[in-house]
C-alpha positions in Angstrom: 3.7 -36.1 -40.1 4.5 -38.4 -43.2 3.3 -40.9 -46.0 4.2 -44.1 -47.5 3.1 -47.4 -48.7 2.1 -50.6 -47.0 1.2 -54.1 -48.0 -2.2 -55.2 -47.5 -2.5 -57.2 -44.2 -6.0 -58.6 -44.9 -8.2 -58.9 -48.0 -11.3 -57.1 -47.4 -14.0 -56.0 -49.7 -14.5 -51.9 -49.1 -16.9 -51.6 -52.3 -20.1 -51.3 -50.2 -18.3 -48.3 -48.2 -20.1 -44.9 -48.8 -18.0 -42.5 -50.5 -16.4 -39.6 -48.7 -19.0 -36.9 -47.5 -17.5 -33.3 -47.8 -18.5 -31.0 -45.0 -18.1 -27.3 -44.3 -14.8 -25.8 -42.3 -12.3 -28.3 -44.9 -14.1 -31.4 -43.2 -14.3 -34.9 -45.2 -15.7 -37.6 -43.8 -14.3 -41.5 -44.7 -16.3 -44.9 -44.4 -13.5 -47.1 -42.8 -13.3 -50.7 -41.6 -11.0 -50.9 -38.6 -8.8 -54.2 -38.8 -7.6 -54.5 -35.5 -7.2 -53.3 -31.8 -9.7 -51.1 -29.8 -11.6 -49.3 -32.8 -12.4 -52.7 -34.4 -14.2 -53.6 -30.9 -15.9 -50.1 -31.4 -17.8 -51.2 -34.7 -16.9 -52.9 -37.9 -17.7 -49.5 -40.2 -16.8 -46.4 -38.3 -16.0 -42.9 -40.2 -12.7 -41.1 -40.2 -12.9 -37.4 -39.9 -10.1 -35.2 -41.3 -10.0 -31.6 -40.8 -7.9 -28.7 -40.0 -7.2 -30.1 -36.4 -6.7 -33.6 -37.4 -8.4 -36.9 -37.1 -11.7 -37.8 -35.3 -13.0 -41.6 -35.1 -16.8 -41.3 -35.2 -20.1 -43.4 -35.0 -21.5 -43.9 -38.3 -25.4 -43.7 -37.2 -24.7 -40.8 -34.7 -21.5 -39.3 -36.0 -20.4 -39.2 -32.1 -17.1 -39.2 -31.4 -14.9 -42.2 -30.5 -11.5 -41.1 -30.7 -9.6 -38.0 -31.1 -5.9 -37.6 -32.9 -4.9 -33.9 -33.2 -2.2 -33.4 -35.7 0.5 -33.0 -33.2 -0.4 -36.2 -31.4 -0.2 -37.9 -35.1 3.1 -39.3 -35.7 3.1 -40.6 -39.3 1.0 -42.7 -42.0 1.0 -45.3 -44.7 -1.3 -46.5 -47.2 -2.0 -49.5 -49.7 -4.8 -49.7 -52.3 -7.3 -49.9 -50.0 -6.0 -49.3 -46.7 -4.5 -46.4 -44.7 -2.5 -47.3 -41.6 -1.8 -44.2 -39.0 0.6 -43.8 -36.4 0.1 -41.9 -33.2 1.6 -41.3 -29.7 -0.3 -42.8 -26.9 -0.3 -40.7 -24.0 -1.2 -43.3 -21.5 1.0 -45.9 -22.7 3.8 -43.4 -23.8 4.6 -45.0 -26.8 3.7 -44.9 -30.4 0.9 -46.8 -31.3 -1.3 -47.5 -34.9 -4.7 -48.1 -36.5 -4.9 -50.0 -39.4 -8.2 -48.8 -41.9 -9.4 -50.5 -44.6 -11.1 -47.9 -46.9 -11.7 -46.9 -50.6 -10.9 -43.6 -51.9 -7.4 -43.7 -50.3 -6.6 -40.9 -53.0 -9.3 -38.7 -52.2 -7.7 -39.3 -48.6 -4.2 -38.4 -49.3 -5.4 -35.7 -51.4 -7.3 -33.8 -48.6 -4.7 -34.7 -46.0 -1.8 -33.3 -48.3 -3.9 -30.2 -49.2 -4.5 -29.4 -45.2 -0.6 -29.7 -45.0 0.3 -27.3 -47.5 -2.2 -24.9 -46.0 -0.2 -25.3 -42.7 3.2 -25.3 -44.1 2.3 -21.9 -46.3 1.0 -20.3 -43.3 4.1 -21.3 -41.5 6.8 -20.0 -43.9 5.3 -16.5 -43.9 7.2 -16.2 -40.4 10.2 -18.2 -41.1 13.3 -16.9 -39.3 15.8 -14.9 -41.5 19.4 -16.6 -42.1 20.8 -13.6 -40.6 18.4 -13.7 -37.3 19.3 -17.5 -37.1 22.7 -17.1 -37.3 22.4 -14.6 -34.4 20.6 -16.6 -32.5 23.1 -19.8 -32.5 26.0 -17.4 -31.8 24.0 -16.0 -28.6 23.5 -19.7 -27.3 26.9 -20.7 -27.6 27.8 -17.7 -25.6 25.0 -18.1 -23.1 24.8 -20.5 -20.2 22.6 -23.0 -19.7 20.2 -21.1 -17.2 19.3 -18.7 -20.1 19.3 -20.9 -23.5 16.0 -22.0 -23.5 14.6 -18.2 -22.8 16.4 -17.2 -25.9 14.8 -20.0 -27.6 11.3 -19.0 -26.8 12.4 -15.2 -27.5 13.0 -16.0 -31.0 10.0 -18.7 -31.6 7.4 -15.5 -30.5 7.6 -14.2 -34.0 9.7 -16.5 -36.1 9.1 -20.3 -37.4 12.0 -22.9 -37.8 13.1 -25.7 -40.6 13.7 -28.7 -39.1 17.4 -28.4 -39.9 17.6 -25.4 -37.9 15.9 -27.1 -34.9 18.8 -29.8 -35.0 21.3 -27.1 -35.2 19.5 -25.5 -32.1 19.2 -28.7 -30.0 23.0 -29.5 -31.0 24.4 -26.5 -29.3 22.5 -27.4 -26.1 25.0 -29.3 -23.2 22.6 -31.5 -21.5 19.9 -34.0 -22.3 17.3 -32.1 -20.1 18.0 -28.6 -22.0 17.4 -30.7 -25.4 14.2 -32.3 -24.4 12.8 -29.0 -23.2 13.9 -27.1 -26.4 12.6 -29.8 -28.7 9.2 -29.7 -26.8 8.9 -25.7 -27.5 10.3 -26.2 -31.1 7.8 -28.4 -32.2 5.1 -26.3 -32.7 7.2 -23.6 -34.6 8.7 -25.9 -37.1 7.6 -25.4 -41.0 8.4 -28.8 -41.4 7.0 -30.9 -38.8 7.0 -33.9 -40.9 10.8 -33.7 -40.2 10.5 -33.8 -36.5 12.0 -36.8 -36.2 15.6 -35.3 -37.5 15.4 -33.0 -34.7 14.9 -35.7 -32.4 18.2 -37.5 -33.5 20.2 -35.0 -31.3 18.7 -37.3 -28.8 20.7 -40.4 -28.1 18.5 -42.1 -26.0 15.1 -43.6 -27.3 13.5 -42.9 -23.8 14.2 -39.2 -24.1 12.7 -39.2 -27.2 9.6 -40.8 -26.5 9.7 -38.3 -23.4 9.4 -35.6 -25.9 6.5 -36.9 -27.9 4.7 -37.3 -24.5 5.2 -33.7 -23.6 4.2 -32.5 -27.2 1.1 -34.6 -27.1 0.2 -33.3 -23.7 0.3 -29.6 -25.0 -1.1 -30.8 -28.1 -4.5 -32.5 -26.9 -5.1 -29.8 -24.4 -4.9 -27.2 -27.0 -6.5 -28.9 -29.9 -8.7 -31.7 -28.3 -11.5 -29.3 -26.6 -11.4 -27.9 -30.1 -12.0 -31.3 -31.8 -14.8 -32.3 -29.3 -16.7 -28.9 -29.7 -16.3 -29.1 -33.6 -19.2 -30.0 -35.3 -18.9 -32.6 -37.8 
């Protein structure tokens, strides 16, 4: 996950859009105007729900969900004065796509997202692996054969979280692309700074292998949090 800025693609008047609507359980609804793709076909104005589990796109009249984007599926985002763009891994097409939304109150949206991320990071830092334990893990990985390395990583993850730099170091120790893909998939959920997961994936030379990791992560995340998103009350 990460932020940035981008230029306005189209000049859209967003002044008539409703202000943010705060709901219980740390959920905020933002009125948005899709600018392209499948979302634009669903309506000129939709609702973007942002909460602890990720994004949902809702119908404004009924608040029925039209699309679900758990945090694990969201790759990155960018913003302009009245635009918010987010990129996500599309499991069906097995590639990274994006949605461009015109909206007001972009700053409020970014602050809400940052607050959610800060809470997630604070919780993950509580179980960060110690330097001594991480050094032992690296030594054990170097001394172990490929058949047991993934088990060692999973065992360390049971009670500890890792930084992206540590995750990259773990992958660099592994001998094969298959092992790196498997390890990256399981490490993602245990990274403190998931917004730097691309740094971990740099251990994989092939773009196809990196996309394979995203495909695996998305499948796991959608299964775990997609069900809760569908059941969550807006």
